[in-house]
Short mmCIF file of the C-alpha atoms (twelve columns), coordinates in Angstrom:
data_MODEL
# 
_entry.id   MODEL 
# 
loop_
_atom_site.group_PDB 
_atom_site.id 
_atom_site.type_symbol 
_atom_site.label_atom_id 
_atom_site.label_alt_id 
_atom_site.label_comp_id 
_atom_site.label_asym_id 
_atom_site.label_seq_id 
_atom_site.Cartn_x 
_atom_site.Cartn_y 
_atom_site.Cartn_z 
_atom_site.pdbx_PDB_model_num 
ATOM 1   C CA . MET A 1   -1.860  17.650  -8.580  1 
ATOM 2   C CA . ALA A 2   1.202   15.822  -7.375  1 
ATOM 3   C CA . ASN A 3   1.231   12.060  -7.581  1 
ATOM 4   C CA . HIS A 4   2.289   10.105  -4.556  1 
ATOM 5   C CA . ILE A 5   4.216   6.784   -4.857  1 
ATOM 6   C CA . ASN A 6   6.595   6.473   -1.912  1 
ATOM 7   C CA . PRO A 7   6.482   7.971   1.605   1 
ATOM 8   C CA . SER A 8   8.449   10.904  2.532   1 
ATOM 9   C CA . PRO A 9   11.117  10.613  5.297   1 
ATOM 10  C CA . GLU A 10  8.854   12.983  7.421   1 
ATOM 11  C CA . SER A 11  5.769   10.915  6.960   1 
ATOM 12  C CA . PHE A 12  7.659   7.651   7.786   1 
ATOM 13  C CA . ARG A 13  9.114   9.197   10.982  1 
ATOM 14  C CA . ALA A 14  5.570   10.332  12.081  1 
ATOM 15  C CA . LEU A 15  4.297   6.844   11.412  1 
ATOM 16  C CA . ARG A 16  7.040   5.331   13.675  1 
ATOM 17  C CA . GLU A 17  6.396   7.925   16.358  1 
ATOM 18  C CA . LEU A 18  2.711   7.082   16.496  1 
ATOM 19  C CA . ASP A 19  3.533   3.961   18.443  1 
ATOM 20  C CA . ARG A 20  0.642   2.188   20.157  1 
ATOM 21  C CA . ALA A 21  0.043   -1.338  21.159  1 
ATOM 22  C CA . GLY A 22  -1.972  -3.610  18.890  1 
ATOM 23  C CA . PRO A 23  -2.411  -4.092  15.212  1 
ATOM 24  C CA . ILE A 24  -2.375  -1.492  12.510  1 
ATOM 25  C CA . GLN A 25  -4.214  -1.539  9.328   1 
ATOM 26  C CA . MET A 26  -3.143  0.227   6.078   1 
ATOM 27  C CA . LEU A 27  -5.691  1.223   3.527   1 
ATOM 28  C CA . ASN A 28  -3.965  1.006   0.130   1 
ATOM 29  C CA . LEU A 29  -5.342  2.743   -2.899  1 
ATOM 30  C CA . VAL A 30  -3.280  2.257   -6.081  1 
ATOM 31  C CA . LYS A 31  -3.422  3.653   -9.585  1 
ATOM 32  C CA . LEU A 32  -1.220  1.695   -12.002 1 
ATOM 33  C CA . ARG A 33  0.764   3.079   -14.973 1 
ATOM 34  C CA . ALA A 34  -0.315  1.610   -18.346 1 
ATOM 35  C CA . GLN A 35  3.457   0.827   -18.910 1 
ATOM 36  C CA . ALA A 36  5.787   0.242   -15.938 1 
ATOM 37  C CA . ASP A 37  8.602   2.745   -15.666 1 
ATOM 38  C CA . TYR A 38  11.724  0.756   -14.816 1 
ATOM 39  C CA . GLU A 39  15.003  2.666   -14.626 1 
ATOM 40  C CA . ASP A 40  16.843  -0.200  -16.400 1 
ATOM 41  C CA . GLY A 41  14.271  -0.237  -19.241 1 
ATOM 42  C CA . THR A 42  12.616  -3.469  -18.480 1 
ATOM 43  C CA . GLN A 43  9.344   -3.723  -20.379 1 
ATOM 44  C CA . ALA A 44  6.148   -4.680  -18.477 1 
ATOM 45  C CA . THR A 45  2.700   -3.211  -17.932 1 
ATOM 46  C CA . GLY A 46  1.985   -1.538  -14.527 1 
ATOM 47  C CA . ALA A 47  -0.154  -4.508  -13.694 1 
ATOM 48  C CA . GLU A 48  2.549   -6.986  -14.455 1 
ATOM 49  C CA . ALA A 49  5.150   -5.038  -12.403 1 
ATOM 50  C CA . TYR A 50  2.720   -4.733  -9.438  1 
ATOM 51  C CA . ALA A 51  2.012   -8.459  -9.590  1 
ATOM 52  C CA . THR A 52  5.695   -9.162  -9.456  1 
ATOM 53  C CA . TYR A 53  6.087   -6.901  -6.477  1 
ATOM 54  C CA . GLY A 54  3.145   -8.695  -4.817  1 
ATOM 55  C CA . LYS A 55  4.639   -12.107 -5.515  1 
ATOM 56  C CA . LEU A 56  8.076   -11.250 -4.232  1 
ATOM 57  C CA . SER A 57  7.051   -9.205  -1.146  1 
ATOM 58  C CA . GLY A 58  4.279   -11.494 -0.163  1 
ATOM 59  C CA . PRO A 59  6.381   -14.020 1.749   1 
ATOM 60  C CA . ILE A 60  8.073   -11.243 3.648   1 
ATOM 61  C CA . PHE A 61  4.728   -9.655  4.550   1 
ATOM 62  C CA . ARG A 62  3.139   -12.864 5.635   1 
ATOM 63  C CA . GLY A 63  6.289   -13.866 7.503   1 
ATOM 64  C CA . LEU A 64  5.936   -10.836 9.787   1 
ATOM 65  C CA . GLY A 65  2.386   -11.704 10.476  1 
ATOM 66  C CA . GLY A 66  0.742   -9.478  7.831   1 
ATOM 67  C CA . ARG A 67  -2.463  -10.385 6.135   1 
ATOM 68  C CA . ILE A 68  -4.845  -8.861  3.713   1 
ATOM 69  C CA . ILE A 69  -8.159  -8.292  5.576   1 
ATOM 70  C CA . TRP A 70  -10.245 -6.744  2.725   1 
ATOM 71  C CA . SER A 71  -9.603  -6.178  -0.952  1 
ATOM 72  C CA . GLY A 72  -11.828 -4.977  -3.782  1 
ATOM 73  C CA . THR A 73  -11.771 -3.418  -7.156  1 
ATOM 74  C CA . PRO A 74  -12.975 0.186   -7.235  1 
ATOM 75  C CA . GLU A 75  -15.841 0.667   -9.701  1 
ATOM 76  C CA . GLN A 76  -17.161 4.246   -9.265  1 
ATOM 77  C CA . MET A 77  -16.271 7.437   -7.432  1 
ATOM 78  C CA . LEU A 78  -19.662 8.378   -5.872  1 
ATOM 79  C CA . ILE A 79  -18.369 11.215  -3.733  1 
ATOM 80  C CA . GLY A 80  -15.050 12.816  -4.602  1 
ATOM 81  C CA . PRO A 81  -13.019 14.165  -7.428  1 
ATOM 82  C CA . GLU A 82  -13.461 11.651  -10.172 1 
ATOM 83  C CA . GLU A 83  -10.594 13.031  -12.396 1 
ATOM 84  C CA . THR A 84  -7.905  12.732  -9.539  1 
ATOM 85  C CA . GLU A 85  -9.025  9.821   -7.485  1 
ATOM 86  C CA . ASP A 86  -9.218  6.978   -10.000 1 
ATOM 87  C CA . TRP A 87  -7.949  3.775   -8.465  1 
ATOM 88  C CA . ASP A 88  -7.246  0.390   -9.927  1 
ATOM 89  C CA . ILE A 89  -6.507  -1.581  -6.706  1 
ATOM 90  C CA . ALA A 90  -7.954  -1.120  -3.141  1 
ATOM 91  C CA . PHE A 91  -7.048  -3.212  -0.126  1 
ATOM 92  C CA . ILE A 92  -6.485  -3.105  3.650   1 
ATOM 93  C CA . ALA A 93  -3.384  -4.795  4.944   1 
ATOM 94  C CA . GLU A 94  -3.134  -5.683  8.658   1 
ATOM 95  C CA . TYR A 95  0.095   -5.940  10.625  1 
ATOM 96  C CA . PRO A 96  0.452   -7.205  14.153  1 
ATOM 97  C CA . ASP A 97  1.929   -3.924  15.258  1 
ATOM 98  C CA . ILE A 98  3.856   -0.968  13.962  1 
ATOM 99  C CA . ALA A 99  7.156   -2.705  14.543  1 
ATOM 100 C CA . ALA A 100 6.144   -5.455  12.061  1 
ATOM 101 C CA . PHE A 101 5.355   -2.878  9.467   1 
ATOM 102 C CA . VAL A 102 8.636   -0.976  10.037  1 
ATOM 103 C CA . SER A 103 10.523  -4.329  9.904   1 
ATOM 104 C CA . MET A 104 9.106   -5.094  6.552   1 
ATOM 105 C CA . VAL A 105 10.008  -1.687  5.088   1 
ATOM 106 C CA . ARG A 106 13.543  -1.975  6.500   1 
ATOM 107 C CA . ASP A 107 14.129  -5.613  5.413   1 
ATOM 108 C CA . PRO A 108 16.752  -5.749  2.737   1 
ATOM 109 C CA . ALA A 109 14.975  -8.480  0.898   1 
ATOM 110 C CA . TYR A 110 11.889  -6.318  0.833   1 
ATOM 111 C CA . GLN A 111 13.789  -3.236  -0.296  1 
ATOM 112 C CA . ALA A 112 15.314  -5.308  -3.043  1 
ATOM 113 C CA . VAL A 113 11.816  -5.745  -4.647  1 
ATOM 114 C CA . THR A 114 10.297  -2.359  -4.076  1 
ATOM 115 C CA . HIS A 115 11.455  -1.051  -7.441  1 
ATOM 116 C CA . HIS A 116 8.745   -3.149  -9.026  1 
ATOM 117 C CA . ARG A 117 6.129   -1.213  -7.037  1 
ATOM 118 C CA . THR A 118 7.721   2.104   -7.855  1 
ATOM 119 C CA . ALA A 119 7.806   1.156   -11.563 1 
ATOM 120 C CA . ALA A 120 4.207   -0.015  -11.522 1 
ATOM 121 C CA . VAL A 121 2.508   2.734   -9.559  1 
ATOM 122 C CA . GLU A 122 1.309   6.053   -11.146 1 
ATOM 123 C CA . ASN A 123 -0.319  7.323   -7.933  1 
ATOM 124 C CA . SER A 124 -1.304  5.902   -4.601  1 
ATOM 125 C CA . ARG A 125 -2.529  6.592   -1.002  1 
ATOM 126 C CA . LEU A 126 -1.513  4.687   2.024   1 
ATOM 127 C CA . ILE A 127 -3.614  5.545   5.068   1 
ATOM 128 C CA . ARG A 128 -2.881  4.111   8.566   1 
ATOM 129 C CA . LEU A 129 -5.963  2.949   10.377  1 
ATOM 130 C CA . LYS A 130 -6.601  1.995   13.941  1 
ATOM 131 C CA . PRO A 131 -8.852  -1.035  13.994  1 
ATOM 132 C CA . SER A 132 -12.136 -0.588  15.902  1 
ATOM 133 C CA . GLN A 133 -15.161 -2.622  16.516  1 
ATOM 134 C CA . SER A 134 -17.446 -3.159  13.530  1 
ATOM 135 C CA . GLY A 135 -21.209 -2.498  14.132  1 
ATOM 136 C CA . ALA A 136 -24.480 -2.259  12.517  1 
ATOM 137 C CA . GLY A 137 -24.457 1.532   12.251  1 
ATOM 138 C CA . PHE A 138 -22.375 4.507   10.922  1 
ATOM 139 C CA . GLY A 139 -20.171 6.585   12.961  1 
ATOM 140 C CA . GLY A 140 -19.625 4.435   16.041  1 
# 
């Protein structure tokens, strides 16, 4: 199975084309490397490299109106392939709109720190969500 770390140009283009008013939420599932894989040979664990990415990208994210609306630590895969879907970090980031997300990704200051994420991450999923009203039941 292929690991996924960064979006392809095609998936990023499709994300931009799905333009609608209102906030977007991004479900992030992250599997960290035991040892970060920096091109320049910097030594750090995957957790340390991801923490550096979070510290440096956080002000940019928050400056565009982004916020973490949920985070948790995955404990067990109850339904799904245990051997391929093993996550260290799970969270949902919310952006005011698609333009805020695209602005962050294109921001030179953000781009200057993404190498920490790339070095830290072994595998990931980034799933765009449309917010809906929460209720007392499933499926609606």
